[in-house]
C-alpha positions, -999 to +999 in steps of 0.1 A: +514+530-468+529+531-434+563+545-429+580+509-425+572+498-459+581+530-473+614+526-462+617+491-477+605+499-512+629+492-542+631+520-568+633+502-600+629+506-639+595+482-650+582+470-683+544+481-682+517+465-703+479+474-704+455+460-732+434+489-748+408+482-769+418+447-780+456+458-784+480+452-761+504+480-753+538+478-737+558+507-722+592+500-709+618+518-686+589+526-665+602+540-629+583+522-600+589+516-563+584+475-556+571+461-525+599+438-518+576+415-499+548+412-529+563+425-558+536+448-561+545+479-582+535+514-572+537+546-597+540+585-586+513+606-601+535+621-626+545+585-639+510+577-641+502+608-665+530+601-685+519+567-693+487+578-698+501+600-726+520+574-740+498+551-744+467+569-753+487+595-773+501+591-809+533+574-797+551+551-823+564+519-812+603+522-810+609+489-826+587+465-846+574+439-828+533+425-820+528+444-799+544+476-806+567+482-778+570+520-766+598+538-742+590+556-712+617+578-711+619+605-738 
């Protein structure tokens, strides 16, 4: 990523969703950096590791819905 783009990135909390083994998993409140021109979301290595832990771990949904919704922040 070039320095000019890096300077314009917007820090924001987003909703991350992924389909795994036929089930949709939604994780709310995930920290991301957003490209203001394209809307593309970038996640730090630590954030991606935490997402993997949440999605593949035994985390329980915070609220009843189909699909279950998980919270990023502990």
